[in-house]
C-alpha positions in Angstrom: 6.8 -7.8 22.3 8.3 -4.3 22.9 6.1 -1.3 23.8 4.3 0.1 20.8 6.0 3.0 18.9 2.6 4.4 17.7 -0.8 3.9 19.2 -4.2 4.8 17.6 -6.7 4.9 20.4 -10.5 5.0 19.5 -9.9 7.5 16.7 -12.8 8.8 14.7 -13.2 11.4 11.9 -16.5 12.6 10.5 -17.1 15.0 7.6 -20.6 16.4 8.2 -22.8 13.4 8.3 -20.2 11.0 6.8 -18.3 8.9 9.3 -15.0 8.3 7.4 -13.2 6.7 10.4 -15.1 5.2 13.3 -13.6 4.3 16.7 -10.4 2.7 15.3 -7.8 1.4 17.7 -4.5 -0.4 16.9 -0.8 -0.2 17.7 2.4 -0.4 15.6 5.6 -2.0 17.1 9.1 -1.1 16.2 10.5 -2.7 13.0 7.3 -4.5 11.9 5.6 -4.3 8.5 1.8 -4.0 8.8 -0.7 -3.9 5.9 -3.8 -1.8 5.9 -6.4 -3.2 3.5 -10.1 -2.7 2.7 -12.4 -1.7 -0.2 -12.2 1.7 -1.8 -13.8 4.3 0.5 -13.1 2.3 3.6 -11.2 5.2 5.2 -7.6 4.0 4.8 -6.1 7.2 3.5 -8.2 9.3 5.9 -6.7 7.2 8.7 -3.1 7.9 7.5 -4.1 11.6 7.2 -5.1 11.6 10.9 -1.9 9.9 11.9 0.2 12.5 10.2 -1.7 15.7 11.1 -3.1 16.3 7.6 -6.6 16.0 9.0 -7.6 16.5 12.6 -9.3 13.7 14.5 -12.9 14.3 15.6 -12.5 11.9 18.6 -9.8 9.7 20.1 -6.1 10.0 20.6 -2.9 9.2 18.7 0.3 8.6 20.7 3.8 8.4 19.3 6.6 7.1 21.6 4.2 7.7 24.5 3.6 11.3 23.6 0.1 12.5 22.7 0.4 13.8 19.1 -3.3 13.9 18.2 -3.3 17.6 17.3 0.1 17.7 15.6 0.6 19.3 12.2 2.3 17.6 9.2 5.7 19.3 9.7 5.6 18.3 13.4 4.8 14.7 12.5 7.7 14.7 10.1 10.1 16.1 12.6 9.1 13.6 15.3 9.9 10.8 12.9 6.5 10.0 11.2 6.8 10.1 7.4 4.4 9.2 4.7 4.1 8.8 0.9 1.0 9.9 -1.1 -1.2 7.8 -3.3 -0.9 10.3 -6.1 2.8 11.2 -6.5 3.3 14.9 -7.1 7.0 15.9 -7.1 8.2 19.4 -7.7 8.4 18.9 -11.5 11.0 21.6 -12.3 13.3 20.8 -9.5 15.9 18.1 -9.9 15.4 14.6 -8.5 18.2 15.5 -6.0 16.6 18.8 -5.0 13.2 17.0 -4.4 14.8 14.6 -1.9 16.8 17.4 -0.2 13.5 19.3 0.3 12.2 16.2 2.1 15.2 16.2 4.4 14.8 19.9 5.2 11.1 19.5 5.8 11.7 16.7 8.2 14.2 18.8 10.1 16.7 15.9 10.2 19.4 18.0 8.5 20.5 21.4 9.7 21.8 22.9 6.4 21.2 22.7 2.7 24.6 20.9 2.3 23.6 18.3 4.9 20.3 17.8 3.2 22.0 17.4 -0.2 24.3 14.7 1.3 21.3 12.9 2.8 19.5 13.1 -0.5 22.4 11.5 -2.4 22.5 8.7 0.1 18.8 8.0 -0.4 19.0 8.2 -4.2 21.7 5.5 -4.0 19.5 3.3 -1.9 16.5 3.7 -4.3 18.5 3.2 -7.5 17.9 6.8 -8.6 21.5 8.1 -8.4 21.9 8.2 -12.2 18.9 10.6 -12.4 20.0 12.9 -9.6 20.4 16.0 -11.8 17.4 15.4 -14.1 14.1 17.2 -13.5 11.6 15.1 -11.5 9.2 15.4 -14.4 11.5 13.2 -16.5 11.0 10.2 -14.3 8.6 7.3 -15.1 5.8 6.5 -12.7 8.0 3.8 -11.1 10.8 6.4 -10.8 8.4 8.9 -9.2 7.3 6.2 -6.7 10.9 5.6 -5.8 11.4 9.3 -5.5 8.5 9.5 -3.0 10.3 6.8 -0.9 13.6 8.6 -1.1 12.0 11.9 0.1 10.3 10.1 3.0 13.5 8.3 4.0 15.5 11.5 3.9 13.4 12.6 6.8 15.0 9.8 8.9 11.6 8.4 9.9 11.0 5.9 12.7 7.5 5.2 11.2 6.8 5.2 7.5 3.2 5.2 6.2 3.0 4.1 2.5 -0.2 4.9 0.6 -0.6 2.5 -2.3 3.0 2.7 -3.3 2.6 -0.1 -5.8 -0.4 1.3 -7.6 0.0 1.5 -11.4 3.3 -0.5 -11.4 3.9 -3.7 -13.5 4.9 -7.0 -12.0 8.7 -6.3 -12.3 8.4 -2.8 -10.9 6.3 -4.2 -7.9 9.0 -6.8 -7.2 11.6 -3.9 -7.1 9.4 -1.9 -4.8 9.0 -4.8 -2.4 12.7 -5.3 -2.3 13.1 -1.6 -1.3 10.5 -1.8 1.3 12.2 -4.8 2.9 15.5 -2.9 2.9 13.8 0.0 4.7 12.4 -2.3 7.3 15.8 -3.9 7.8 17.0 -0.5 8.9 14.6 -0.6 11.8 11.8 1.6 10.3 8.3 0.6 11.2 6.1 0.4 8.1 2.3 0.7 7.6 1.4 0.0 4.0 -2.0 0.6 2.4 -2.2 -2.1 -0.3 -4.8 -3.6 -2.6 -2.7 -6.4 -4.1 -3.1 -9.4 -1.8 0.0 -11.0 -3.3 2.0 -8.1 -1.8 0.2 -8.3 1.5 0.8 -12.0 1.9 4.5 -11.8 1.0 5.3 -8.6 2.9 3.2 -8.0 6.0 3.6 -9.7 9.4 0.2 -8.4 10.4 -2.9 -7.1 8.6 -5.5 -4.5 9.6 -8.8 -4.5 7.7 -11.0 -1.4 7.4 -14.6 -1.4 6.2 -17.0 1.6 6.3 -14.4 3.3 8.5 -14.4 0.5 11.1 -11.6 -1.9 11.9 -13.3 -5.3 11.3 -10.3 -7.6 11.6 -6.7 -7.7 12.7 -4.2 -10.5 12.7 -1.6 -12.4 10.6 -2.2 -12.6 6.9 -3.0 -16.4 7.0 -5.8 -15.8 9.5 -7.1 -12.7 7.7 -7.7 -14.4 4.4 -9.9 -17.0 6.2 -11.9 -14.5 8.2 -15.5 -14.6 6.9 -16.1 -10.9 7.6 -13.1 -10.0 5.5 -14.1 -12.3 2.7 -17.6 -10.8 2.6 -16.4 -7.2 2.8 -13.4 -7.3 0.6 -11.7 -10.5 -0.6 -14.6 -12.4 -2.1 -15.2 -16.2 -2.0 -13.1 -16.8 -5.1 -10.0 -15.4 -3.6 -10.5 -17.2 -0.3 -10.9 -20.6 -2.1 -7.7 -19.9 -4.2 -5.7 -18.9 -1.1 -6.8 -22.0 0.8 -5.9 -24.2 -2.2 -2.4 -22.6 -2.4 -1.9 -23.1 1.3 -2.8 -26.8 1.0 -0.5 -27.2 -1.9 2.4 -25.6 0.0 1.8 -27.9 3.0 1.8 -31.0 0.7 5.0 -29.9 -0.9 6.8 -29.4 2.4 5.0 -32.2 4.3 
């Protein structure tokens, strides 16, 4: 395997007496899709905030392409090639869809002029299926459309690593299928993806590797098949019912192909 593009090394973050992230270490490699799962309050979004400079780490180090970026600020992360979406999507409502994406391109520093940013924005709107809505205000989009807008804004920054925070939350089954197709397209372009996700169907179909957080600690890491059988993960997050169903589905798949 190639050298990691991003390394989280014994990172912790406490807020007063609350240990939100506790001594977490892992690495992301170029082009892979990794899922970050765990119960509500496990520290998943805080971890992404640490990786993108939104929140400073209390201890530990973060390295991107071998450079120590632990103390970076959000605009510095974006300009290095680390982009992220937010769990609660909040576009600039009065700006057009196109202008929202162009703002992302300018924030990331990937485009030197407004004209270049607009051109990059149109390219991403095509990729996300939002080109017909380019001149409409962002407030006119549905939730699924706003989620795609978040992806377009992030991709306009020309990221090397993309951190997705519950990008499928609130979507119906058809919209989730569309979002997964877009995420795979992004990965095919060589972008490394870390996705916070609660839907195990999505995790199992999308991720090559899974990280599991519980009470701010990384309690398991591995391929999805192994993770759903890990007793610590079952007790902390999945539950016995899901584990039994997943095991039955695997046996059925083996019988069908065996």
